[in-house]
N, C-alpha and C positions, 0 to 999 in steps of 0.2 A: 704259200702264195709266192709266185715268182716276181723277181724284181722288175721285169719288163711290164708286167701287169700293173704294178704300183706306179711305175714311171708313166704309163699310158694314162692312168687315172689322173695323176697330177698335171700332166700336159693338157688334158682335156679341160680340167677346171681352170687352168691358167689361160687357155685360149678363150674360153667362154667369158671369163672375168675381164680380160683385157679387151676383147672385142666389144663388149657392152660399154666399157669405160671409154674407149675410143669413139664409139658412136655418139655417146652422150656429150663428150667433150667437144666434138667437132660439129654437133648439130643443135645443141641446146645452149641458150644463154643462161647465165648463172641465176638460179631461182626459177627457171622455167619448169612448168609442170603439165603433164598430159595424163588423162585418165586411160587406163588400159582395160580394166574390168570394173564397171560401175564406179562407185565412189571409193571403194575400199582397196583398190590396187592401182597405184599411180607411179609414173616415172617423174621424179622431182630432183632436179640437178642441184646438188650442193657439193662443196669441197670442205675437207677438214684437214687438220694437221697430222693425222696419221693413226689415231687410236680407233678401235672398232666402235661402231654405232655412233660416230660423229663426236666422240669425246675429245677434249683437248688436254694438253699436258705441257705446262710450263713455258710457253712462248718459244722463242727461237732456239734457246739452249735446250729446252725440253724436247723440241722437235729433233735436234741432232742426236740427243741421247736416245730418244725413242727409235729413230732409224738405226742407230748403232746396235741397240738391243735386238731389234728385229733381224738385223743382218747376222749377228752372232747366233740368234735362235735358228735361223735358216741353215747356217753352216753346221751347227751342232745337229740340227734335225736331219741333214743329209747323212751324217755319220750314223745317227741313231736309227734311222730307217733301214740303212744297210745292215745294221747289226740284228734288228728284230726280224728282218727277212731271212738273214743267214741262219739265225737260231730257230726259225720256224715257229714264231709266236702265233697265237690264234689269228685266223684270217680277219675276224671282225676288228681286233685290236689294230692290226696293220692298216686296215682301211681307215679307221678313225685317225690314226697317226698321220696317214697320208692326207686326209682332209684338212687337218690342222696345219700341216706343213704347207700344203698348196695355198691355203688362205693367207698365211703369213707371207709367203713368197709373193702372192699377188699384190698385196698392199705395199710390200717392200719395193716392187718395181715402180709404183707410183711415186713413193718417197724419193727414190734415187734418181729417176730419169724424167719424170713429167715436167719438172721445172726447166729442164734443158731443151725438151723437144716441142713444148707447146707454148703458145702465147697465153697471156692472162685471160681468164674468163671474167665477164662482168654482165650485169643485167641488160646491156644494150647490144653487145656484139658477141658473135660466136668465136671461139678460139680457133687458131690455125696451127697446122702441124709444120714444124721446122720454119718458124718465122724468120724473115731476113735479119731482123735486129737481134735475134737470139731469143731464148726462152724467158719465162717470167721469173725464174729463180735459179739459184746455183745448185750444184750437185748436193744431194742429201736434203734439199729444202722443198721438194715437190709436194703438192697437195694431193691427198687421196680423193678420188672421185667416188661419190655416192649417188645413188639414184632410186633405189627400191624403197617405196613408201606404202605402208599398209595401215591407213587410218580406219580400222575395221569398225570401231565404235567411236562416234563423234556426238556427244550429248552434253548435258549439264548435270551437276549433282542435284538430286531432288531436295525439296524443302524439308524433308524429314531426316536428312543426313545428319549423323551424330555430331560432326564438327561444324559448328554454326558458320564459321568464316568461309567454309567451302561451298555452302549452299548457293546454288545458282551459278557457280563458276563452271567453266568449260572442263569437260572430262574427255580426254582423247586417248584411245588405245587402238593402235600401237603407234607412238609418235616418232621414234628414231628413224632416220633415213640411213640406209646401209647399202652394201654392195654384195656381189656374189662371193667375194673372198671372206667377208665377215660371216656370211651364211655358212660357208664351208667350215670355218673355225668353230662356229657355234654348234653345228650338227655333229662334228667330231667330238667335241667336249661333252655334249649332252648324251650322245650315244655311249661314250665311255662311262659316264656316271650311271646310266641305266643298266648297262650290261657288264659292269666290271666283274661281277661274280662269275659270269659265264666266261669272260676272257681270262680270269685268274681264279680258277676253282680252288677252294680250300680242301686239301687232302687231310682227312681225319684219320689218325692212326689209333685204332682201338687196341688196347693192351688186354689180351685175353689171359686168364689165369692158366698157368702151366698145370696140366693134368698129369698126375703120377699114379700109376697102377699100384695096387696092394703088393704085388710081387716085387716091383722095383723098390718100394719102401722096405720090404723085408730084406732084400739083398743089401741095401745100404746099411741097415742096422747090423747085419752080420759082419760087415767089413770094418765097423767101428771098434 
């Protein structure tokens, strides 16, 4: 697989991810939600401190450490991708690596720059781009924009459920709100786990017994 094809895939993912994030950030108030397909696919605007699927990590210091980790991962990923392309790894493995790389890069952009270029989002007003008073946070402290929400199953635990304390409580699947970058990472990782044997086939070396003819055995005995 050629490097230009990998670069094109990464660029397309980044453009789609950032375009959707910009649209949500500039048109939705924080917490605003709109149904796209029925009740099970919605756009729901939330922001988080940088981990995938809306998870948090250690407050302000944790945010910096997480952004630094993602920055190092992207730098290393750039080198690693160039090597696997050069060494002509399996096409599927290269695509998976590119998906993970693009996802990490997409969320890194939010963490590095969104605090500088956007005003703060809140439940009452929509954010603006390049506000006169400056952005809502400093470099490295931007919030990651999430919006994809798929509450496919929204029900309650039945009365016969084995755990008594859960009976009658709400059961929601799938509850996390995420973005295209998160999806790209998850698809790449899951595909690697499913097709790892195809990407890295095990070569079995069978040792067959050496066959020696009676004539060769007789010749060896005579020379002894």
